[in-house]
C-alpha positions as CSV (number, residue, x, y, z in Angstrom):
1,M,24.0,15.7,-61.0
2,S,20.4,14.3,-61.2
3,A,19.0,12.1,-63.9
4,T,17.7,13.7,-67.0
5,T,14.8,12.7,-69.3
6,E,15.3,12.1,-73.1
7,A,14.8,15.8,-73.7
8,G,17.5,16.6,-71.1
9,A,15.2,18.0,-68.4
10,T,15.3,17.0,-64.8
11,P,11.9,15.9,-63.5
12,A,10.8,18.4,-60.9
13,A,8.8,17.7,-57.7
14,G,7.2,21.1,-58.0
15,P,7.7,24.5,-59.5
16,A,11.2,25.7,-59.5
17,A,11.7,28.4,-56.8
18,E,14.2,31.0,-55.7
19,G,17.2,29.5,-53.9
20,Q,16.8,26.1,-55.4
21,E,19.2,24.5,-57.9
22,A,18.1,25.2,-61.4
23,P,16.6,22.1,-63.0
24,D,18.9,20.6,-65.6
25,F,18.2,21.1,-69.3
26,R,19.6,20.5,-72.7
27,M,17.7,21.7,-75.8
28,P,18.4,22.5,-79.5
29,A,18.4,26.2,-80.2
30,S,18.4,28.7,-83.0
31,G,21.5,29.2,-85.2
32,G,22.4,25.5,-84.9
33,R,23.2,25.9,-81.2
34,E,22.5,23.7,-78.3
35,V,21.8,25.2,-74.8
36,S,22.3,23.3,-71.5
37,L,22.7,24.0,-67.9
38,A,26.1,22.3,-68.0
39,A,27.3,24.7,-70.7
40,M,26.2,27.7,-68.5
41,K,28.0,26.4,-65.4
42,G,29.8,29.3,-63.6
43,R,28.0,32.0,-65.6
44,P,24.8,33.8,-64.6
45,F,22.0,33.8,-67.2
46,V,18.3,34.6,-67.9
47,L,16.1,31.6,-68.9
48,Y,12.8,32.9,-70.1
49,F,9.8,30.8,-71.3
50,Y,7.4,32.2,-73.8
51,P,4.3,30.6,-75.3
52,K,4.7,31.0,-79.1
53,A,7.2,32.5,-81.5
54,D,6.2,35.5,-83.6
55,T,3.1,36.4,-81.7
56,P,2.7,40.1,-80.5
57,G,3.5,39.6,-76.8
58,C,6.4,37.1,-77.4
59,T,7.8,39.4,-80.1
60,K,7.8,42.4,-77.8
61,E,9.4,40.4,-75.0
62,A,12.1,38.9,-77.3
63,C,12.9,42.3,-78.9
64,G,13.1,43.8,-75.3
65,F,15.7,41.2,-74.4
66,Q,17.6,41.8,-77.6
67,E,17.8,45.5,-76.8
68,A,19.0,44.7,-73.3
69,L,21.7,42.3,-74.5
70,P,24.5,45.0,-74.4
71,A,23.7,46.0,-70.9
72,L,23.2,42.4,-69.7
73,G,26.4,41.4,-71.5
74,K,28.4,44.1,-69.5
75,L,27.1,42.3,-66.4
76,G,28.2,38.9,-67.8
77,I,24.6,37.7,-68.1
78,E,23.4,35.8,-71.1
79,V,19.9,35.2,-72.2
80,I,18.1,32.0,-73.4
81,G,14.5,32.0,-74.6
82,V,12.5,28.8,-74.6
83,S,9.2,28.0,-76.3
84,P,7.3,24.8,-77.2
85,D,7.7,25.6,-80.9
86,K,9.7,23.4,-83.2
87,L,13.0,24.7,-84.5
88,P,11.9,25.8,-88.0
89,A,9.4,28.3,-86.4
90,I,12.0,29.4,-83.9
91,E,14.7,30.0,-86.6
92,K,12.2,32.0,-88.7
93,F,11.3,34.1,-85.6
94,A,15.0,34.7,-84.7
95,Q,15.9,35.7,-88.3
96,K,12.8,38.0,-88.8
97,Y,13.7,40.1,-85.7
98,G,17.5,39.7,-85.7
99,L,17.5,37.9,-82.3
100,Q,21.1,37.1,-81.5
101,F,20.6,35.2,-78.3
102,P,19.6,31.5,-78.4
103,L,16.0,30.6,-78.7
104,A,15.5,26.9,-77.6
105,S,12.9,24.4,-78.7
106,D,11.2,22.5,-75.9
107,A,8.7,20.8,-78.2
108,D,8.0,18.0,-75.7
109,H,7.7,20.6,-72.9
110,K,9.9,18.5,-70.5
111,V,12.0,21.5,-69.6
112,A,8.9,23.6,-69.0
113,E,7.5,20.9,-66.8
114,A,10.8,20.7,-64.8
115,Y,10.5,24.5,-64.2
116,G,6.8,24.3,-63.4
117,V,5.7,26.5,-66.3
118,W,3.8,24.0,-68.4
119,V,0.4,24.7,-66.9
120,E,-3.3,24.5,-67.5
121,K,-4.6,27.6,-69.2
122,S,-8.0,28.6,-70.4
123,M,-9.3,30.8,-73.2
124,Y,-12.9,31.3,-74.3
125,G,-14.1,28.7,-71.9
126,R,-11.7,26.0,-73.3
127,T,-8.9,24.6,-71.1
128,Y,-5.6,23.4,-72.5
129,M,-2.0,22.9,-71.5
130,G,0.5,25.6,-72.5
131,M,3.5,27.6,-71.6
132,E,3.2,30.2,-68.8
133,R,5.2,33.2,-69.6
134,S,7.9,33.1,-66.9
135,T,11.5,34.2,-66.4
136,F,14.2,32.7,-64.2
137,L,17.4,34.6,-63.3
138,I,20.0,31.9,-62.5
139,G,23.2,32.7,-60.7
140,A,26.7,31.5,-61.5
141,D,26.3,29.0,-58.7
142,G,23.5,27.3,-60.7
143,R,20.8,28.4,-58.2
144,I,17.7,30.3,-59.1
145,A,18.2,33.9,-57.9
146,K,14.9,35.4,-59.0
147,V,11.6,34.1,-60.5
148,W,8.9,36.0,-62.4
149,R,5.7,34.0,-63.1
150,K,2.7,35.0,-65.2
151,V,4.8,37.8,-66.7
152,K,3.2,40.9,-68.2
153,V,5.5,42.1,-71.0
154,P,5.5,45.9,-70.4
155,G,8.4,46.7,-68.0
156,H,9.4,43.1,-67.6
157,V,12.8,43.3,-69.3
158,A,13.7,46.4,-67.2
159,A,12.8,44.5,-64.0
160,V,15.0,41.5,-65.0
161,A,17.9,43.9,-65.9
162,K,17.6,45.5,-62.4
163,A,17.7,42.2,-60.7
164,A,20.6,41.2,-62.9
165,E,22.5,44.3,-61.8
166,A,21.9,43.3,-58.1
167,L,23.1,39.7,-58.8
168,A,26.2,40.9,-60.6
169,R,27.4,43.0,-57.6
């Protein structure tokens, strides 16, 4: 396995892409959990990156994944959400909406960098670095099966579920 940074993320040469091995990660998560690539070994999962807890788009996306958990669970697919928020904000978000899947804190954005989703953004003429809403479907073999970048929330969870069904076959 490749070397990891202090945050537990493998430095990436470029954005993570379909067919590649998923970059390594280890992060603290909601509910006193820790999530890591090693812990997911042999199991397919969804790793989705969202910009900020308890904002309208991120709430819709998280609630969509929560609603899809039973169907994804039948396929043996777990969900992990990742944001640059610190754990207290993530815990509050998870509790407010009853989110049962782990929401991980990537406060130093090392994992986002490894996946190529910590990007320059702009709003109102100001540029800044931030999380690009992106989703990765990772197979039981540890390889990235499908990537969605610059995600628009409406219909996204359904598209991920459809790809998950194809992966589970």
